N, C-alpha and C positions, 0 to 999 in steps of 0.2 A: 504494500500500500504506500503510495507516494506521500512524502512528508508535506504537511501544509506549509506553504510559503510564509515567511515571517511578515507580519504587518505592523507598521509599515516596513518596507524593505530596509535591511540594515545599511545598505549603501546609499539610502536617500540623503541628499545634501540638506544642510540645515542653514537657515538664514533668519536674521532678525529684520523685521520691517516696522515701519512707523504706524500705519493705520491700525485701529482696533480691528481684531479679526472676529469672524462669526461664521457659523455653518452656512454654506451656500454662497458666501461672498466670492465674487470674481475680482481678483486683484491683479492689476497691471504692474509688472516689474520691468524696470529698464536700467540703463546705465551699467555700472560695474557689476551689479548683481545679475543682470540679464546676461552679460558677457560670461560671468562665472558659470552660470547654469548651462547656457547654450554652447559657449566656446570652449570652456575648460572641462566641464563635466559631461558634455555632449548629450544633454537632456533634450528630449523631443516630446511632442504631444503624447499624452498617455503616461509620461513619467511622473513619479511621486516625489514631492519635496516636503520638507518639514519647515514650517514657519512659526516664529515666535514674535510677539508684539510687546513684551514686557508689561502686559496688562492682563490679558485673559488667559495666557498660557501657551501651550504648544499645540499646533494643528497640523494635520496631514492634508495636503492639497495635491490636485492633479493638474498638470499642464494641459490646457485645453486649446491654446492658440499660441503661435510663435511667429514673430516677424524678424526682420533683419537685426533690429536693435532692441526688441522688447519681447515679452511673452506674457501670457495671462494664466494665472493659477486659480482654479476653483477649489475652495475649501470643502473637504469632505467630512471630517470629524475632528473634535478636540480630543487630543491624546492625554493631556495632563493640564490641570490648572496651573497658574503661576505659583511657583514654589514659595513657601514662607521664608522670609529672610530674617536672621537674627538682628537685633537692634544694636548694631555696632558701626561706628564711624571710624574711618581712617583719615587722620589729618596729617599731612606730610609736607615738609618743605620741598619745593621743586628741586630736582637735580638734573644733571645734564642729559641730553637726548640719548636714547638707548637705555640708560638706567631708569629714567622716568617711565619709558614705555613698559619696561619690565614690571615696575610697581603697579601700573594700571592693570596689566594683565593678571598679576597675582591677586589684586583686590577683587577682580571679577571672578577668578577661579575659587578663591577662598570664601567668598560670600559676604563681603562688606555691604552694608546697606547704603552707605554714602562715602564718597571719596572727595575730600576737600584738600586743596593745595594752599599752603600757608606761607606767606612772605615773611622771611626773617632777615636779619642784618647780614648774616654770613652766607646766605643763599647765593648761588652762582647763576641762577635763572630768575629773570624778572618778568617774563611773559610766557604764555602758553598757547599752543595750537590745540584748542579743545577738540576740533573736528578730527585731527589726526589721532589724538589720544582716545577719543571715543571709538574710532575705527579699531584701534588695538584692543580696547575693552570688548567690543562686540565679537571680534575674531576669537578671542580667548573663550568667551561665553559659548559661542557656536561650537568650538572644538570640544568643550567640556559638557555639552548637552544641558546647559543651564537655561532656565526659562525666565530669569530675572537678572537685571543689570543694576550695578550701583548707581545712585544719583551722582553725577559728575559735576563738581562745582569749580568755578574759575578761582584764580588766585585771590586770596583774602589776606590782608595784613594781620600779623599776630595780635597786635593791640585791638584791632576790630573784632577778631575772633574771640579773644578773651573777654572783651567788654560786653559781648552779647551772649556769653556762655550760659546755657540753661542750668539752673541750680540742681535739677533732678537727674543730671547726666554725669557720671563719673568721667574724669579726664585723666587717664593713665598716660603719663609722659615719660619718655625715656630720658633720664637725667644722667649725664656723663659723670656727675659727682656721686652717683649712687642713690639707692632708694630701696624700698621693699622688693624682694624677689617677685617678679611679675606674676607668676602663678599664684603665689600666696595673696598678693594684693587683689587680684581678680576674684579669687575664691571668697574673700572676706567682704566683697562689695558687689553683690548681684544687682541686676537691673540695667537700664540703658547706659551705654558706655561709649567712650571714644578713646582712640589711641593717638598720641601726638608724637611724631618723629621729626627731629630737627634736620638741618642740612649737613653736608659733609664736615663742616667745621664746628658743628654743634651750636647750641644756643649760647649767646654771650651772657655775662653775669646779670645785666639788667633784664634781659628776656627771661632768664631763669627765675629771677625774683618776681617778675610780673606773673608768671605762670603759677608759682608757688603760693601767691597771694589769693588765688581763686579757691574758694572753699571746696569745690568739687575736685580739685587737682590732687593727684596721687603720684609722687615721684616713684618710678620703678627702675629696677635694675634688670638688664637683659643677660646677666651672667658675667663670667670672668673674662670673656674675650671681647675685644673691640670689634664691632660690626660696622660694615659700611651701611650708609643710610637705607639703601634699597633692601639689603638683607635684614636690617633691623625692622623695617616695616612688615615684611613677610613673616618674620619670626614672631613678632609681637601679636600680629593678627592670628597666627596659627595657635599660639598659646591661649588666646582668648577663646577661640573656637573650641579648643580641647577642654577648657575649664568651665566656660559658661555658655558656649554657643551650641550649635547643632551637631557637634561631634560627640557630645555627651550622650550616653545610652539613655534612652527613654523607657 
């Protein structure tokens, strides 16, 4: 007896799209995404694709029409709702290109709810290409079969961020001068949280004092070794997920 083919096919390509999705909707796809499906993946009418909208979840759709530069997908059924996302923000000083791309990708893979870039005095980057960073984020989420994306925020000055900090959200900041071991600090403070990572040169003394003055701030140590800024961001977010996030057995 022949095996029942997997549904949807395991080889079905996955894309994030902007419009909200619904059963029966016919969606026109053009530009780079159309080139990827038709030119790279060699998809043709009748082919199945997986679409996500970061709102309603993951959908299977069938290509029903194809032109030279676009194609049309009809949504067949919803496969999964949008996944729940732990209430954790990653606030990171921007670092040089390549490294910052990696941070964006890991934030998407690890499940941060929000990614905020924070301007500091020792940061080597003072402007961001959010469109390019979002593209990296989406590519990582597509490859990891995620149905949710972090909220991506533009560069915000540290003083502005701290001045508007919500009182009910813990702010775990990696302090080069030391602090509570991060796993212990997180375990003792459940609830909404954020992780703050400085630039390659670290926070200067005035910035460190500014952060420590926030009632919700908790200086933490990331261990005995010196970590680069991008490694520190991924390591701290991973620890939070393991201690308080959705890596914890339910």
